[in-house]
N, C-alpha and C positions, 0 to 999 in steps of 0.2 A: 504493498501498499503505500504511494506518494502522492504527494502535493500536486495538483494541478494548478496551471496558471494561466492567466488571459490569454487570450480570447477563446479558450476553450468553452463550447457552447454550453455544458452542463453548469457551468459559473452563472449564466446568462438565462437559465429557466427555472421556473419554481419548479420544488421538489414534490414529491407525493407522499402521502400520510404512510405509517407503519401501522398495518393492519395486526400483525401479530409481533409480541416482543417475544422470540423465541431464543434459542441458542444462536441462531445464526446472527440474529442482531445483538446480541450479547458479545459475539466475538468480533462484530464490525465496531462495536463501540470500544472494546479493549484494544484491538487494533489502532483505533483512532487516537485512543489515549499515548499509546507508544509512539504514534508519529508526532502528535503536540509535544510529547515531552523531549525528544528527539530534537526540536527545533531550537537553535541556539544563536543565529546569527542573521535575524534577531530573534529571541525568545518568543514563541506564540502563548496567548492566552485563552486564545478560543479557537474551536475549528469545527466547522460545518461539514457535514456529510458530503456534499457536492463538492467540495475542496478537495477529496481526496477520490473524485469521480463516480459516487454514488447517488442517484437520485432518490435520496430518502430525507425525509424532515427530522432528522437529527442533529443536534449540536452538543460539543461539550466547551465547558469553560474551566480554566485553571490560571485564577487572577494572579496568584504568586508561584514562586518555585515549591514553597511548602505547603500552599491549600490543596484540599482534597479537589479531586475532579468532580463536577457536577454533569451529571447528563439531563438533557432536555429533549424529550423525544413529543413529535406533534406540537409544537409549540405554536401559542397564538397570544398574541399582543390582544389584551383587554382595553387598556389604557395607559396612558403617561401622563406624568405630571411634571412641570417645573424644566423648561427647554435651557441648558447651559452648555457653555462649549468649553467641553472636557474631554480627553481622550487619555490613550495611554501613554505616549510619548513626548516627553519636553526637551526642546531643540532649540538651540540659538539657531534663528535664521538671520543669515548675513544680508544685508543690504548695501546700497552704497551710503546711505545717511546714518542708521545705527544697526545695532545688535538689539533684539528682543528676545523675550522667551514667549514661544506659541506652542501650544498643547496640539500634537498632531496623532492623526492614526494611521496605522499601517496595516499590511493584509500579507499572510505568507502567500497567496495566489497571486500578489503585485509585487513583486521583490523590489525594494529600494526606491519604492515611492511612498511618499507620505503627502500627507494634507489634513487640515482641520476639517472636522465637521460637527455643526449642532446635533447633540441628541438630548433627549428628555433626560434629568435627572435620576427620574424614578419611572419603572416600568411594570405594569400590574400582568401577570404573565399566567397562562392558563397552559400545562404540560402534562407530560407523564415521565415516571423515572423508569430505570430497566426493570421494575418489580410490575410496571403497568399502574401504578399508583397515580390517580389525578391531582394534581396540585392547583390552586389559585392562589398566586403569592405574589408580594411586592419585593421588587430588587431595586437598590439605589446606589449611587456614587459608581465606582468602575466595573462592579460587576453589571448593573443597568448599561453601561455603554457597552460592554463585551456583547450583552444579550441583544441588543439592539442591531449590531454590526452581524452578527450570526443569524438572526432573524432575517436581515436584509439579504445575508446569503441565499437562506432557503427560500426567498420570494426571487432568486434571480438578480439581485442589486448587489454591486459591489460598493464601496465607500468613496472611490473615484466618481462616481456616479452622482452620489450623495454632494461630496464636495463641489464639483462644478455645477450641480442643481442649485448650490446655496451661493455660488458666485465666488467660492473660495479659491485661492491659490494652491496649487498641487507642486511638490517639490520632487526631485531626483536625487537619491544620493550617490556622489560621486567622489572619491577618494576621502571619504569621511566629513564630505560638505554637501549641505544641502543648496541646490541649484533649481530657480524657479524653471517649471515647465511653461513654456509660452503655447497659447493656445485660444 
């Protein structure tokens, strides 16, 4: 199992619901966790099934190296609250005039590209876990950001689309520097 990158069609197509959470699905989730843990440049904090080429409505999150992996099957965002511009990576963005700190989002399926995305600070999610148990739960902060990013994946949307829709600047990583992408 390996991460697929844009422009692979599986990344731009909505995924299908999981009908039975059987041993096959459990094995997929276990394999996804190994793929996520193996990412180190940059480290990953979330992974959707379509990012490994599978057309299934599953994603996992692991916000920190020490946190336990959380599994989300057939997730649906019920509602969100308090839109804030926050994401995982803080970087100094160099411009001719100044250096400023900007929160940037990235994606394992779009290597070396970063950009700000406005995301809700809290998300109310309906989902199932690996046992099939259903949840209706609020998530906030960094977890909410990751969840929205991964739900976008399951809907066939990548973060660069969100960034461009919001008229935000995207950056390409070149030799440990961030360079504006002209579009």
